[in-house]
C-alpha positions as CSV (number, residue, x, y, z in Angstrom):
1,M,-26.0,204.0,77.5
2,I,-23.3,206.9,79.2
3,L,-26.3,207.5,81.0
4,F,-27.3,204.4,82.2
5,W,-24.1,203.9,83.3
6,A,-23.3,206.7,85.6
7,V,-26.9,206.5,86.8
8,C,-26.1,203.4,87.6
9,A,-22.9,204.8,89.7
10,A,-24.7,207.2,91.4
11,L,-27.8,204.6,93.4
12,L,-24.0,202.0,93.9
13,V,-23.0,205.3,96.1
14,V,-26.0,205.7,97.7
15,A,-26.8,202.6,98.8
16,L,-23.0,202.2,99.7
17,L,-23.5,205.2,102.0
18,F,-26.3,203.9,103.6
19,I,-24.9,200.8,104.3
20,V,-21.1,202.0,105.4
21,L,-21.6,204.9,106.5
22,P,-23.3,204.1,109.9
23,L,-20.8,201.5,110.3
24,W,-17.7,203.8,109.9
25,R,-19.3,206.5,112.1
26,S,-20.0,203.6,114.9
27,N,-17.6,204.2,117.7
28,S,-16.4,200.6,118.7
29,S,-15.3,202.6,122.3
30,D,-19.8,202.8,123.0
31,G,-19.7,199.7,125.1
32,G,-16.6,200.4,127.3
33,V,-17.6,203.8,128.6
34,M,-21.0,202.0,129.2
35,R,-18.9,199.2,130.7
36,D,-16.7,202.0,133.2
37,A,-19.9,203.9,133.9
38,A,-22.0,200.7,135.9
39,N,-18.5,199.5,137.5
40,L,-18.3,203.3,138.6
41,E,-21.3,203.2,140.2
42,I,-21.3,199.9,141.8
43,L,-17.8,201.1,143.5
44,R,-19.9,204.1,144.4
45,A,-22.5,202.1,146.2
46,Q,-20.7,199.7,147.6
47,S,-18.7,203.3,149.2
48,A,-22.0,203.7,150.4
49,E,-22.8,200.4,152.4
50,L,-19.1,201.0,154.2
51,D,-19.8,204.3,155.5
52,A,-23.5,203.2,156.3
53,D,-22.1,200.2,158.2
54,L,-19.7,202.6,160.1
55,R,-22.1,204.0,161.6
56,N,-24.9,201.6,162.5
57,G,-21.9,199.4,164.2
58,L,-21.6,196.9,162.4
59,L,-17.4,197.4,161.0
60,T,-15.1,198.4,163.3
61,P,-12.3,200.8,162.0
62,D,-10.2,198.7,160.9
63,G,-12.2,197.1,158.9
64,Y,-13.8,200.6,157.8
65,E,-10.6,201.7,156.4
66,Q,-9.2,198.4,155.2
67,G,-13.2,198.1,152.7
68,K,-11.9,201.5,151.7
69,H,-8.5,200.3,150.5
70,E,-9.8,197.7,148.3
71,L,-12.4,199.9,146.7
72,Q,-9.9,202.2,146.0
73,A,-7.4,200.2,144.4
74,R,-10.2,198.4,142.3
75,L,-11.0,201.4,141.5
76,L,-7.6,202.5,140.1
77,E,-7.6,199.1,137.8
78,E,-11.2,200.4,136.0
79,V,-9.0,203.9,135.3
80,K,-5.4,201.9,134.1
81,T,-8.0,199.6,131.3
82,A,-10.3,202.4,130.5
83,E,-6.3,204.0,129.8
84,Q,-5.6,201.5,126.8
85,P,-5.4,202.4,123.6
86,V,-8.0,200.7,121.1
87,G,-6.2,198.7,118.7
88,P,-7.9,198.1,114.8
89,S,-9.1,194.5,116.5
90,H,-11.3,196.5,118.3
91,R,-13.0,198.6,115.6
92,P,-14.7,195.7,114.1
93,A,-17.4,197.5,112.7
94,K,-15.2,199.9,110.9
95,I,-13.2,197.1,109.6
96,L,-17.1,195.8,108.1
97,A,-17.6,198.5,106.5
98,V,-14.5,198.9,104.6
99,I,-14.9,195.6,103.4
100,L,-18.6,196.4,102.3
101,A,-17.4,198.9,100.4
102,V,-15.1,196.7,98.3
103,L,-16.9,193.4,97.9
104,L,-20.7,195.5,97.0
105,P,-19.6,197.2,93.5
106,L,-17.3,194.0,92.9
107,F,-20.3,191.9,93.4
108,C,-23.0,193.4,91.8
109,V,-21.4,194.5,88.2
110,P,-20.6,190.9,87.5
111,L,-24.1,190.1,88.3
112,Y,-25.7,192.8,86.0
113,F,-23.6,191.5,83.0
114,A,-24.4,188.1,83.9
115,I,-28.3,188.6,84.4
116,G,-29.2,192.0,82.5
117,D,-28.9,193.4,79.4
118,T,-26.3,195.4,78.6
119,N,-28.0,196.2,75.1
120,A,-31.7,197.3,76.7
121,M,-30.3,200.8,76.7
122,L,-29.5,201.5,73.3
123,P,-32.1,203.1,71.1
124,Q,-32.7,200.7,68.8
125,A,-33.4,198.3,71.6
126,Q,-36.0,200.8,72.9
127,Q,-38.1,201.1,69.7
128,A,-38.1,197.3,69.0
129,G,-38.9,196.8,73.0
130,A,-42.0,199.3,71.7
131,G,-43.5,196.6,69.5
132,G,-42.1,198.1,66.6
133,A,-44.3,201.5,67.1
134,G,-41.1,203.7,66.5
135,L,-39.3,203.0,63.8
136,I,-35.1,203.9,63.6
137,S,-34.0,206.5,60.8
138,S,-30.3,207.7,61.6
139,E,-28.0,205.9,59.5
140,A,-25.8,205.1,62.1
141,A,-28.0,203.7,64.4
142,L,-29.4,201.1,61.5
143,Q,-25.9,200.1,60.9
144,K,-25.1,199.0,64.2
145,L,-28.5,197.0,64.7
146,E,-27.4,195.4,61.3
147,K,-24.8,194.6,63.2
148,E,-26.1,193.1,65.9
149,L,-28.4,191.4,63.9
150,A,-25.6,189.9,61.7
151,K,-24.1,188.3,65.3
152,Q,-27.5,187.4,66.3
153,S,-29.9,186.7,62.9
154,E,-32.5,184.4,64.7
155,N,-34.0,187.4,66.2
156,P,-37.2,188.4,64.4
157,D,-37.8,191.5,66.4
158,G,-34.6,193.3,65.0
159,W,-35.0,192.0,61.6
160,M,-38.9,193.4,62.1
161,L,-37.7,197.0,63.2
162,L,-34.9,196.7,60.4
163,A,-37.5,195.8,57.7
164,R,-40.4,198.7,58.9
165,S,-37.6,201.3,59.1
166,Y,-36.0,200.2,55.5
167,S,-39.2,200.3,53.8
168,E,-40.3,204.1,55.5
169,L,-37.2,205.2,54.1
170,E,-38.5,203.5,50.9
171,R,-34.8,202.3,50.7
172,F,-36.7,199.3,49.2
173,S,-33.8,196.7,48.2
174,D,-33.0,196.7,52.3
175,A,-36.4,196.2,53.4
176,E,-36.6,193.1,50.7
177,R,-33.1,191.6,52.5
178,A,-35.0,192.5,56.3
179,Y,-37.9,191.1,55.2
180,G,-36.2,188.0,53.3
181,Q,-34.9,187.4,56.9
182,L,-38.0,187.6,58.9
183,V,-40.0,185.1,56.7
184,K,-37.0,182.4,57.5
185,L,-38.0,182.7,60.9
186,I,-41.2,183.3,61.2
187,P,-43.4,181.4,58.0
188,N,-46.7,181.1,59.2
189,E,-47.5,185.1,59.0
190,A,-49.4,186.4,56.2
191,Q,-48.2,189.6,56.9
192,L,-44.5,189.8,56.7
193,W,-45.6,187.6,53.2
194,A,-47.4,190.6,52.3
195,D,-45.3,193.6,52.9
196,Y,-42.5,190.9,51.8
197,A,-44.4,191.2,48.0
198,D,-44.7,195.3,48.9
199,V,-40.9,195.6,48.9
200,Y,-39.8,193.9,46.6
201,A,-42.6,194.3,44.2
202,M,-41.4,198.7,45.1
203,S,-37.4,197.4,44.4
204,H,-38.0,195.5,40.9
205,G,-39.6,197.8,38.7
206,R,-42.5,198.6,40.7
207,T,-44.3,195.0,39.3
208,L,-46.0,192.0,41.3
209,R,-45.4,190.0,38.9
210,G,-43.6,187.0,39.9
211,E,-41.6,186.5,42.9
212,P,-44.7,189.0,44.7
213,T,-47.2,187.1,43.2
214,G,-45.6,184.2,45.2
215,F,-45.7,186.0,48.2
216,L,-49.4,187.1,47.5
217,N,-50.8,183.6,47.4
218,K,-48.5,182.7,50.3
219,A,-50.4,185.1,52.5
220,L,-53.3,184.5,51.2
221,E,-53.2,180.5,52.3
222,L,-52.1,181.7,55.7
223,D,-54.9,184.2,56.3
224,S,-57.3,184.4,53.3
225,N,-58.7,187.8,54.4
226,N,-55.9,189.9,54.9
227,T,-56.9,192.7,53.5
228,L,-53.1,194.0,52.4
229,A,-52.7,191.0,50.5
230,L,-55.9,191.4,49.1
231,A,-55.5,194.7,47.7
232,L,-52.3,193.8,45.6
233,S,-53.6,191.1,44.3
234,G,-55.7,192.7,42.6
235,T,-53.6,194.9,41.3
236,A,-51.1,192.1,40.4
237,A,-54.1,190.1,38.9
238,M,-54.7,193.5,36.2
239,E,-51.0,193.4,35.4
240,R,-51.3,190.2,34.1
241,E,-55.0,191.1,32.1
242,D,-56.9,188.6,34.7
243,Y,-59.5,190.7,35.0
244,A,-61.9,187.9,37.0
245,A,-59.4,187.6,39.0
246,A,-58.5,191.2,40.0
247,I,-62.7,191.4,40.8
248,A,-63.0,188.7,43.1
249,H,-59.7,190.0,44.8
250,W,-61.1,193.4,45.0
251,Q,-65.0,192.8,45.8
252,K,-63.9,190.4,48.8
253,L,-61.5,193.2,50.2
254,L,-64.8,195.5,49.9
255,D,-66.6,193.6,52.1
256,L,-64.2,192.8,54.2
257,L,-63.6,197.3,55.2
258,P,-66.0,199.3,56.8
259,P,-67.7,201.9,55.0
260,D,-65.6,204.7,55.7
261,Y,-62.9,203.1,55.1
262,P,-60.5,205.9,53.0
263,D,-59.5,203.9,50.4
264,V,-63.2,202.4,49.7
265,Q,-63.9,204.6,47.0
266,M,-60.9,203.8,44.9
267,I,-60.7,199.8,45.5
268,R,-64.4,199.8,44.6
269,A,-63.6,202.2,41.3
270,G,-60.6,200.0,40.0
271,A,-63.2,197.1,40.4
272,Q,-65.3,198.3,38.5
273,R,-62.7,199.3,36.2
274,A,-62.3,196.0,35.9
275,R,-65.4,195.3,35.4
276,E,-64.8,197.3,32.3
277,L,-62.5,196.2,30.7
278,L,-63.3,191.9,31.7
279,A,-66.9,192.9,29.4
280,T,-64.5,193.5,26.6
281,Q,-62.8,190.2,26.9
282,K,-63.8,186.4,24.6
283,G,-66.8,184.9,27.2
284,G,-65.8,188.2,29.0
285,K,-70.2,188.9,29.5
286,E,-70.4,185.6,30.8
287,K,-68.4,185.3,33.2
288,L,-69.4,188.9,34.8
289,A,-73.1,187.2,34.8
290,R,-71.8,184.8,37.0
291,M,-69.6,187.5,39.3
292,P,-71.5,188.9,42.4
293,A,-73.0,192.6,41.5
294,D,-70.4,195.3,43.4
295,K,-73.6,195.8,46.5
296,A,-72.4,199.3,46.9
297,P,-75.6,201.5,47.0
298,E,-76.3,204.2,44.2
299,K,-75.5,207.4,44.7
300,S,-76.1,210.1,42.8
301,A,-75.0,213.5,43.0
302,A,-77.1,215.1,40.2
303,G,-78.3,218.5,40.5
304,S,-75.9,218.5,43.3
305,G,-73.9,222.3,43.7
306,A,-71.1,219.4,45.0
307,V,-70.3,218.4,41.5
308,I,-66.8,219.1,39.8
309,S,-67.3,218.4,36.5
310,G,-64.5,218.7,33.2
311,R,-61.8,217.2,30.6
312,V,-58.4,215.4,31.8
313,A,-55.7,215.3,28.9
314,L,-52.5,214.3,28.4
315,N,-49.6,216.6,27.3
316,P,-48.1,215.2,24.3
317,A,-44.5,215.7,25.0
318,L,-45.1,213.5,28.2
319,A,-47.1,210.7,26.2
320,G,-43.5,208.4,25.7
321,M,-43.2,208.4,29.7
322,A,-46.6,206.8,30.6
323,A,-47.4,203.2,29.2
324,P,-51.3,202.6,28.5
325,T,-52.4,200.3,31.4
326,D,-50.5,203.3,33.8
327,P,-53.2,203.6,36.6
328,V,-54.5,207.5,36.4
329,F,-55.8,209.0,39.6
330,I,-58.3,212.4,39.1
331,I,-58.4,213.9,43.0
332,A,-60.3,216.2,44.5
333,R,-58.2,218.0,47.6
334,A,-58.3,220.1,50.2
335,A,-57.1,223.8,48.8
336,G,-54.8,225.2,51.9
337,E,-52.4,223.5,53.8
338,Q,-54.1,220.8,54.4
339,K,-54.2,218.6,50.8
340,F,-55.9,215.2,52.0
341,P,-58.2,213.4,49.4
342,I,-61.8,214.0,49.7
343,A,-62.6,212.1,46.3
344,V,-61.0,210.1,43.5
345,L,-62.0,208.3,40.7
346,R,-59.8,206.4,38.7
347,K,-59.1,205.6,34.8
348,Q,-56.1,204.3,33.0
349,V,-53.1,206.3,30.3
350,K,-55.4,204.6,27.1
351,D,-58.8,206.8,28.9
352,L,-57.1,210.2,28.0
353,P,-58.6,212.6,26.9
354,L,-61.6,212.2,29.5
355,Q,-64.2,213.4,30.5
356,F,-64.4,213.2,34.2
357,T,-66.9,214.0,37.0
358,L,-66.3,214.5,41.1
359,D,-69.8,214.2,43.3
360,D,-70.2,213.4,46.3
361,S,-70.4,210.0,45.9
362,M,-66.6,209.4,45.6
363,A,-66.2,210.8,49.1
364,M,-62.7,209.3,50.1
365,Q,-64.3,209.4,53.9
366,A,-68.4,209.5,54.5
367,Q,-67.7,212.5,56.6
368,M,-65.8,214.5,54.3
369,K,-67.4,215.0,50.8
370,L,-67.1,217.5,48.2
371,S,-70.3,219.4,49.8
372,G,-68.7,220.3,52.8
373,F,-66.2,222.9,51.1
374,D,-65.5,226.0,49.9
375,Q,-62.6,225.5,47.6
376,V,-61.4,222.7,46.4
377,V,-57.9,221.7,43.9
378,V,-57.9,219.1,41.6
379,V,-55.0,216.6,40.4
380,A,-55.1,214.4,37.4
381,R,-52.0,212.2,38.0
382,V,-50.1,209.1,35.7
383,A,-49.3,207.9,38.8
384,K,-46.7,204.9,37.7
385,S,-46.4,202.4,40.7
386,G,-49.7,202.3,41.1
387,D,-50.2,204.4,44.2
388,P,-52.3,207.5,44.4
389,V,-49.8,209.0,46.3
390,A,-47.6,211.3,44.9
391,R,-44.5,209.3,44.1
392,P,-41.1,211.0,41.9
393,G,-41.2,210.6,38.2
394,D,-45.1,210.2,38.1
395,L,-46.7,212.9,35.8
396,Q,-49.7,215.2,37.1
397,G,-51.4,218.5,36.1
398,M,-53.6,220.0,39.0
399,T,-56.2,223.2,38.7
400,G,-55.6,226.3,41.0
401,A,-58.1,226.2,44.3
402,I,-62.0,226.5,42.8
403,K,-65.0,226.1,43.6
404,P,-67.2,222.9,44.4
405,G,-70.4,222.9,41.3
406,A,-67.2,223.8,38.5
407,K,-67.9,223.1,35.1
408,D,-65.9,222.2,31.8
409,V,-62.7,222.3,34.3
410,N,-59.6,221.7,32.3
411,I,-56.6,219.8,33.5
412,V,-53.7,218.6,31.0
413,I,-50.9,216.8,33.1
414,D,-47.9,218.5,31.9
415,S,-45.5,218.1,34.3
416,V,-42.8,215.3,36.0
417,V,-43.2,215.1,40.0
418,P,-39.6,215.7,41.2
């Protein structure tokens, strides 16, 4: 902000130099000099005429002398007038220069405060003006934005920036508060209700039961194709063991997503798990028969060198830290520094120990398959948050770097993610 005002002052000084300096340098006596020169030229012309008239006999010597005396008297009068000092009243240009130098700053600065935006150069204002693309990570900037919103509570852009910044920093209770204000200002935006449900769940025991489910229902009422609302609604249905609803939400989500979407395989695995659980419920098979089947093309990697198979088990010492319904993700990821996921399989803690198989059909992205990598690392993770991305408190185990095609891989989930 200091830099902004310094630039404004510099520009004002430059503007004053362009306007005031020419006026200040102008010489008010220039007009007098030009007038004197013109009068002198006239006197010379008249003197030459007297000389010519005398030569031509048009003037007598006495008349000639009388005319000469009159011209000399006029010349002396002009010299006296030119020698008189020019007082302040004869310098209008300099007076105007002084007036402008004083009035321009006095006029421009109040005008900016009246019609300008004094907060436009604040970092958080710039980030908000960029459409929410940049987020605030500085605590001082967050607190400053909080104070501004306390004075101007009806500022949806500010609340949006604050909510997303807190969410990115995983300060979910603060993000929940900001989203709560935001949905009051913009109650008909489905994405906001879905985001609100997400952070509310994260700040209340990582569960979508209760209030978050209501927020998700509101989001789907506003936009039945909102992908985040569909994904979370499926998870919420799994939590309350409404497997038919979970299948419906996730299958609709699969129909909306492009085939190469990174999480398609994980969503499909979740829907398949919901089908398996629904089949175990009373009347579940009849419900399944009435539901549309998964439209995913059947892929088989049998006989392919890209298949990785093995066994995953949970260390008994950590058994008390996991609930039977906690999701278990078995992920093959690239070895080395770039640890992006390649293939994923989703199960639950109650399925452990289990035999697993990872192949090209489980690729997270169509263009990146197991068969395209020389070495991978297989991670088995109990994701207590339901998110395949590692979070503090998750339980996991992993292999070293292995080649696709490895068999009898043994993974023990024996550590806690710090």
